[in-house]
NUKE-513760 format. One record per residue (C-alpha): residue number from 1; x, y, z. Coordinates in steps of 0.25 Angstrom, whole numbers, plus 2048, in hexadecimal, padded with zeros to 3 digits. Layout:
<rs>
   nr   px   py   pz
  NUM    X    Y    Z
...
</rs>
This chain:
<rs>
   nr   px   py   pz
    1  79D  7D9  7ED
    2  796  7CE  7F6
    3  791  7C1  7F4
    4  782  7BD  7F3
    5  785  7B5  800
    6  78D  7C0  809
    7  787  7CE  80A
    8  794  7D1  810
    9  7A2  7D6  806
   10  7AB  7CC  80B
   11  7BA  7D2  808
   12  7C6  7CB  808
   13  7D5  7D3  80A
   14  7DF  7CB  806
   15  7ED  7D1  80D
   16  7EF  7D6  81B
   17  7F7  7E3  817
   18  7F4  7F1  81A
   19  7EC  7F0  80C
   20  7E5  7E5  812
   21  7E3  7EA  81F
   22  7DD  7F7  81A
   23  7D4  7F0  810
   24  7CD  7E8  81D
   25  7CC  7F4  825
   26  7C4  7FD  81B
   27  7BB  7F2  815
   28  7B8  7EC  824
   29  7B2  7FA  826
   30  7A7  7F7  81B
   31  799  7F1  821
   32  795  7E3  81A
   33  7A3  7E0  817
   34  7AC  7D4  81C
   35  7BB  7D6  81A
   36  7C5  7CB  81D
   37  7D5  7CE  81C
   38  7DC  7C1  819
   39  7EB  7C3  81C
   40  7F6  7B8  819
   41  7FE  7BA  825
   42  7FC  7B3  831
   43  7FB  7C1  83A
   44  7FA  7CD  835
   45  809  7D1  839
   46  80C  7E2  837
   47  818  7E1  82E
   48  81F  7EA  824
   49  827  7F5  823
   50  822  803  820
   51  817  809  816
   52  814  815  811
   53  807  81C  816
   54  802  829  80D
   55  7F8  833  80C
   56  7F1  826  802
   57  7F2  81D  80D
   58  7EF  827  81A
   59  7E0  82A  815
   60  7DF  81C  813
   61  7E4  818  821
   62  7DC  822  826
   63  7D0  81E  821
   64  7D2  80F  827
   65  7D6  814  834
   66  7E3  810  833
   67  7EB  81C  832
   68  7ED  820  841
   69  7F8  815  845
   70  800  816  838
   71  80B  820  839
   72  819  81F  835
   73  824  828  82F
   74  820  834  829
   75  827  834  81C
   76  82C  843  817
   77  837  842  80B
   78  83A  837  803
   79  845  834  7FC
   80  849  82C  7EF
   81  858  829  7EF
   82  861  821  7E4
   83  865  815  7EC
   84  870  815  7E7
   85  877  822  7E9
   86  86F  826  7F4
   87  86A  834  7ED
   88  85D  839  7EF
   89  855  838  7E1
   90  849  83D  7E8
   91  843  844  7F4
   92  835  846  7F5
   93  82F  850  801
   94  826  84E  80B
   95  817  84C  80A
   96  80D  859  80A
   97  802  851  80E
   98  7FC  853  81C
   99  804  84D  828
  100  7F9  842  82B
  101  7FA  83D  81A
  102  80A  83E  819
  103  80F  832  816
  104  816  828  81F
  105  820  81C  81E
  106  819  814  82A
  107  81B  806  82F
  108  812  7FC  828
  109  80F  7F6  836
  110  80A  802  839
  111  802  802  82E
  112  7FC  7F3  830
  113  7F8  7F4  83F
  114  7F1  800  83C
  115  7EA  7FA  832
  116  7E8  7EC  838
  117  7E2  7F3  846
  118  7D7  7F9  83B
  119  7D2  7EA  835
  120  7C6  7E5  83D
  121  7C7  7D9  845
  122  7C6  7CB  83D
  123  7C8  7D1  82E
  124  7D8  7CC  82F
  125  7D8  7BD  82B
  126  7E7  7B8  82C
  127  7EF  7AC  826
  128  7E7  7AE  81A
  129  7F0  7AC  80D
  130  7E7  7AD  7FF
  131  7EA  7A4  7F6
  132  7DD  7A3  7EC
  133  7D2  7AE  7E8
  134  7C6  7AA  7E1
  135  7BA  7B1  7DB
  136  7AE  7AC  7DE
  137  7A6  7B8  7D7
  138  799  7B9  7DE
  139  79C  7B1  7E9
  140  7A9  7BA  7EC
  141  7B8  7B6  7ED
  142  7BD  7A9  7F3
  143  7CB  7AB  7F9
  144  7D2  7A0  7FF
  145  7DE  7A0  808
  146  7EA  796  80A
  147  7E4  790  816
  148  7DA  78B  80D
  149  7CF  795  813
  150  7C6  79B  809
  151  7BE  7AA  80A
  152  7B4  7B0  801
  153  7B3  7BE  7FF
  154  7AD  7C8  7F6
  155  7B8  7D3  7F5
  156  7C7  7D0  7F4
  157  7D2  7DA  7FA
  158  7E0  7D7  7F5
  159  7E9  7DD  7FF
  160  7F6  7D5  7FD
  161  7FE  7E1  7FC
  162  80D  7E1  7F9
  163  80A  7D3  7F4
  164  805  7D8  7E8
  165  812  7DF  7E3
  166  81D  7D8  7DC
  167  82B  7DC  7D4
  168  82F  7E3  7E3
  169  835  7DD  7EF
  170  836  7E7  7FA
  171  83E  7E4  808
  172  839  7ED  813
  173  83E  7EF  821
  174  83D  7F8  82E
  175  849  7FA  836
  176  84C  806  841
  177  84C  815  83B
  178  858  816  846
  179  861  80C  840
  180  861  816  833
  181  861  823  83A
  182  870  826  837
  183  86D  826  829
  184  868  834  826
  185  864  831  818
  186  85A  827  81B
  187  852  82E  825
  188  848  835  827
  189  843  834  819
  190  83E  829  811
  191  848  824  807
  192  848  81D  7F9
  193  854  817  7F5
  194  853  811  7E6
  195  85C  809  7DE
  196  85A  801  7D1
  197  851  7F6  7D5
  198  84A  7FB  7E1
  199  849  805  7EE
  200  84C  805  7FD
  201  842  80E  804
  202  844  813  811
  203  83A  81A  81B
  204  838  81D  82A
  205  82C  816  82F
  206  827  81D  83D
  207  820  828  842
  208  82D  82D  84C
  209  822  834  855
  210  81B  826  859
  211  827  81D  856
  212  834  81D  860
  213  841  820  858
  214  847  813  85B
  215  839  80C  855
  216  83B  814  848
  217  83A  80B  83B
  218  840  80E  82E
  219  83D  805  822
  220  846  801  817
  221  83E  7FB  80A
  222  848  7F4  7FE
  223  83F  7F2  7F2
  224  845  7EB  7E6
  225  83C  7EB  7D9
  226  83E  7DE  7D2
  227  835  7DA  7C4
  228  829  7D2  7C8
  229  82C  7CA  7BC
  230  838  7C4  7C2
  231  834  7C5  7D1
  232  835  7B6  7D5
  233  83C  7B7  7E2
  234  836  7B4  7F0
  235  82A  7BE  7F4
  236  82A  7C4  801
  237  81F  7CC  808
  238  81D  7D3  813
  239  815  7CA  81F
  240  809  7D1  81C
  241  804  7D8  80E
  242  807  7E7  80E
  243  7FF  7F0  804
  244  805  7FC  7FC
  245  7FF  807  807
  246  7F6  80E  7FB
  247  7EF  801  7F8
  248  7E9  803  805
  249  7E0  80E  7FF
  250  7D7  806  7F7
  251  7D2  7FF  803
  252  7CB  80D  807
  253  7C5  80D  7F9
  254  7C1  7FE  7FA
  255  7B8  801  806
  256  7B1  80E  7FF
  257  7AF  806  7F3
  258  7A7  7FA  7FA
  259  79E  804  800
  260  79E  80D  7F4
  261  799  7FF  7EC
  262  78F  7FC  7F5
  263  786  80A  7F4
  264  789  80B  7E4
  265  789  7FC  7DF
  266  797  7FD  7D9
  267  7A2  7F2  7DD
  268  7AC  7F6  7E7
  269  7B7  7EE  7DF
  270  7B3  7F9  7D3
  271  7B4  804  7DB
  272  7C2  801  7E1
  273  7C4  7FE  7D2
  274  7BF  80C  7CD
  275  7C9  812  7D9
  276  7D5  80D  7DA
  277  7D8  807  7CC
  278  7DA  816  7C5
  279  7E3  817  7D2
  280  7EB  80B  7CF
  281  7EB  80E  7C0
  282  7F1  81B  7C2
  283  7FD  816  7CC
  284  802  80C  7C3
  285  800  815  7B6
  286  808  81F  7C0
  287  812  813  7C3
  288  814  80F  7B4
  289  816  81F  7AF
  290  821  81F  7B9
  291  827  813  7B4
  292  826  819  7A7
  293  82C  827  7A9
  294  838  820  7B0
  295  83A  816  7A4
  296  83A  820  79A
  297  844  82A  7A3
  298  84E  81F  7A3
  299  84C  81D  793
  300  851  82D  791
  301  859  82E  79D
  302  868  82D  799
  303  86A  82A  7A7
  304  869  81C  7A9
  305  86E  81C  7B8
  306  867  817  7C4
  307  867  825  7CA
  308  862  82B  7BD
  309  854  81E  7BE
  310  852  822  7CB
  311  850  82F  7CA
  312  847  82E  7BE
  313  83F  823  7C6
  314  83D  82B  7D3
  315  838  839  7CC
  316  830  830  7C2
  317  827  82D  7CF
  318  820  837  7D7
  319  81E  83B  7E5
  320  812  83B  7EE
  321  80F  848  7EA
  322  80F  847  7DB
  323  808  837  7DE
  324  7FD  83D  7E7
  325  7F2  835  7E0
  326  7F9  828  7E5
  327  7FF  82D  7F4
  328  7F3  839  7F5
  329  7E7  82F  7F2
  330  7DB  831  7FA
  331  7D3  825  7FB
  332  7C7  82F  802
  333  7C7  838  7F6
  334  7C9  82C  7EB
  335  7BD  826  7F0
  336  7B4  835  7F1
  337  7B9  837  7E4
  338  7B4  829  7E0
  339  7A7  82C  7E5
  340  7A2  838  7E1
  341  7A7  834  7D3
  342  79D  829  7D3
  343  792  832  7D8
  344  794  83A  7CB
  345  793  82F  7C1
</rs>
């Protein structure tokens, strides 16, 4: 809440990736709110490889007014392969959703550019690496940056993206799609080549109706899983923090929460916690359950080969249709349900 000295709610956002930009767009539309986004880079460059945009993300981008210029490769079937033999272990069929909401693999630069265009001028502050956060209680939150400048905020939004994750190293690159067009097993399907300690992911990222054939790109992402306890090597990152696209949905909730709290005397943070915490809890419970299933299957199976282990791993996880509570999450409907439930309390 704003301090007694400031009737305006001061919101600080740390990170200029998709999550931070989405937050800035949504929150800056509120009255009596001052939003400032702090980005550690000296320039807000458009950087990165590809990103999946599905139904849940299309809904949020539409609400932010940032969906029109985000176009990419319409994902049809998805192949999961044994990375050692090339065998197709599982093939997922095309999405049955309406065409506009079907999943696409998009160049991250397109998403970044579309979001930047919707952020009001004067909100983004560059070359601001956060070094310290202090809770001043009723007087707000003090932010100290490496250049020794200080800012005070009432609400702090952390949007540091991939810097929040440990135990995983991913190398990403975009190459000309024409350079692999002679390999029929790679195109046009989205491909997962699974190995004992990670996977290689491959997908087209351009809409052929708006990108010349010679300019179309193919994304390759090679991921290696590492035990965080032993991951002591040098850390690398994007030039700009980048958030997982499913996280963007919370920014729309945050805007509605602030508006709702002003009318109902309920903390916006409490509303956000009430809506999103059960969702995250369910997600982690699901992941824990899948891990347990895989481990149990290994114990009872007489076949301990990599091929058998891979089939257990892939078959234990549901796809878009079976995990509709994730991929089909409609943030507008979630908010409407929350408001109705509050009315009946």
